[in-house]
N, C-alpha and C positions, 0 to 999 in steps of 0.2 A: 462352281466351275463344275462344266460340266464332265463327265470320268464314263471311259467305255467300259468299265466292268461293277457300274453301280446296280447294275440289274442281279450279280453275284456277290454282292457283298454278304458275309456270315458274320450274322453278332455274335459278340460273347458268349459264352455259356455262361450260367447262373454262378459257378463255383470260380469264374476268369473273376466275374464284374465283385466278388466278395472278398480276393485276392489282392484287386487292386484297391475296396475301401478301405483294407488291414493293411496296410503300406507292401503287401509283400510282390512287388513289383517284379524283383529279380523273377519268380515263380511264372507270372504275369509274362512277362516281356516275350521269354521262355516258350511258351505254349501258345499263346496269344496267334499269334505271326501261323503259327502251324494247324492251330483250332481254323484260321477263317481264312484260310488260302487254298488247303486241299482241298476242301465243299463245296467252295469256289471252282475251284479246278476242273472234277470229277462232273457237276451240273455245266458248266458250259463244253465239256466235251461229249458227256451227254444229247447235248442238246444241238450243239453245231459243228464239230466234227464229223468228217466223213468216218463209215465204219470203216475200219483197216484194223490188222494186227498189233500197230504202232499205239490205235486209239485203246483199245482194250488192254496190254499191258499199264499202258498211262493208265488208266482209270483201277486195274488191280496195283497197281504202286500208290497209288491215292487211301485205297482203301486198308493196305498193309502199312503204309508208312502213317496215317492217323494215331492220333492220342486218345485215346489206346484202340488198337487196332482192331481193324471191323473185320476178321479172318471170314465170320461167318458169310457177309455179302458177296467177302472175294470166292468163299470155297463153290459159294451157289450159280456165281458166275460160271468159274470153272469147268461147275456141274452142267449146266447148259451147253457148253460148249462140247463135253464128253459127249450128252445125250444124243447133238447132232450127230458126229461123229457115228457112234453109236448104230444111228440109225439109215445114216446114210443118206438122210434128206438134205434139202437145199445143200448140192453139189457147188451150185453159183455159188452161192454168198458163202462158202468152208474158207473163199483165197482171204473173206475180210475179217475174220475172226484167227487167232494162232490158233496151233495144234492146242490139245488141252495136257499134253507131257507141257509143251512149250510154256504153255500160263502156269502151270503149276511149280515147275523150275524158277521161273521168273520169282513166284510168290515165295518160295523157299530158300531161295535168295535175298530176298529183302525180310522177312522175318523168321523168328526163332522156330526151327522143325518140329519142336516138342510143340508151341504154342499151336502151330499151326496143325496138329496132330489130334491135339485135345479139341479143339475145334471143330477137325471132320467129323471127332467121335461125339461132338455134340448132335450132330447133325444125323447121324444113323448112318453114315453111308459107307460101308463096308469094305468097299469095291474102290472109292477112293482114298479110302484110310491105308487099304496096302500101295495101293501104287504112293502114297506118300512114303509109305516107309522104305519103297525099295529106290524112292530118290532121293531121300535126305543124305545128307552127309552124317549122320550118327549111324551107331551101329544098328542095321537090320531085326537085328536077333532080338534087341530089345523091343522094337515096334513088333516085331511078329509076335513073340510071344504075350504081349497086352494085348493084340488083337485076336489071338486066339482065344483068352479070355475072355473079351469083350463076345465075342461071338456066340461061344457058350453059355455066358450069362443072357445072350440077348436072345438066343436059340432058348434058353430056359424061361425067358420071361411069356414070348411066345406064347409056349408049349403051356404055362397057369393059363394066359388068358385065354387063349383056345377051351382047354379043360372049367374054367368059370362059366366061358361062354354056354357050354355044353350043360352045366351043371340049372344056369338060370333058365334055359330050356326045357330040361326037363321039367324043372319046375314050375313052367308056367303052363305044361300041358296038364301037369296033375289039377 
């Protein structure tokens, strides 16, 4: 029998296949559908759906609700939208994407704000981290304090890196 979604079927991961082999069907059935459906939906949306704010929010939803969530990919997509907004490029295409703030609020609504904050720190984007801190439902003071510590540590690392680079240049010239 021919199906419309045969090109989008996502095969189970190795750990899911092992769960079936060992008889752990309860965990397999609860996760296998999610693992197979969400990537298929995302692939179909990216390939066939017209660009629109709703399409982008659906893609962000599939990334956020994945198990485990792929928040880094979702944040990268939001970062691209934010950069387009800041540069003012593609004014005509701006209608095809949600605003970065709307996309971020959508992601925060679907995910744990702490997990999103940790993921954005992994991307080293302090501006986006500050926006997450302001838009999350948790106490912004916690986020701001951590962000200030992270920024100070990041500046310290950059300074050390630059000093080491200068030392290396001095050694090369001698």
